[in-house]
C-alpha positions, 0 to 999 in steps of 0.5 A: 618055818621048819623048826615049828612045822608039825606033821602027822606023818612020821616019815615027814617028821624024820625028814624034817629033823634030818633037814634041820640037822643039815641046815645047822651044819651047812651055812651054805645049804640054800646055795646051789654050790653046796655040793652035798645037797641044797635046799630047793622050793617047789609048788604044787599049782592047783586050779581054782576048783582044787581038782587039777594041778599044773605040771611041767615036763622037765627037759632034763629029767623027761618026767612030769614034775611040780614047778620049782627050783633053786633059791635066789638071794632076792627070796625073802623066805622059802614060800617066796622062792616057791611062789617066784618059781611057780610064777616064772615057770607057769606064766600065771598072773595072780597066783597065791601061796599057802605059806605053810609047808605042805611036805618035804622031799629029798631026791638025788639029782645032777644040777646044771653044775654037772655035779651029782647032789641032792635036792632037799625040797620044801614043798608048798601049795599054790592056787591059780585064779579062775581063768588062769592062762599058762605060758610055757617057759624055756625051763619046760618042754610042756605045761599041762593040767592034770587031775590031782587024782590021776597024775601021769604014769611014772609020777615020782613018790614025792609028787604023788605024796604032795598031791595026796596031801592036797586031796586028803588021801594021806 
């Protein structure tokens, strides 16, 4: 997927090459135990109108973020991991995913293992059906729909960049 992914953004292409090099050097890159960093999958869940996105108030970071998380052995690919995470964290039945990678983002984090590391996040866009009902999981303090063009104060660069790619403002 990442090998053939094409983007018009030079920064994203540079990041693509860096992630590919990391994957080539680390056979454990998808495992949470990979201390230098590991691959994660996230999903920008967009409502059926394409104007709102569902964000989670992350309990450890205290910020509104897109849904997502670590890969599991049962995930057949990164899109499957992103869809699984979005379904688990939102409680929404009938989500559909665009299987094409939307963006990449790398950020420092201290995972549940308590060790500082990096998430090499592969980001996807997921659509919620009309009438979608959300259910806040124990992985979130809150879930809320936000206008794509008016994300909450303090939104990090990676989420803003992902939202901009959906609204076409990149």
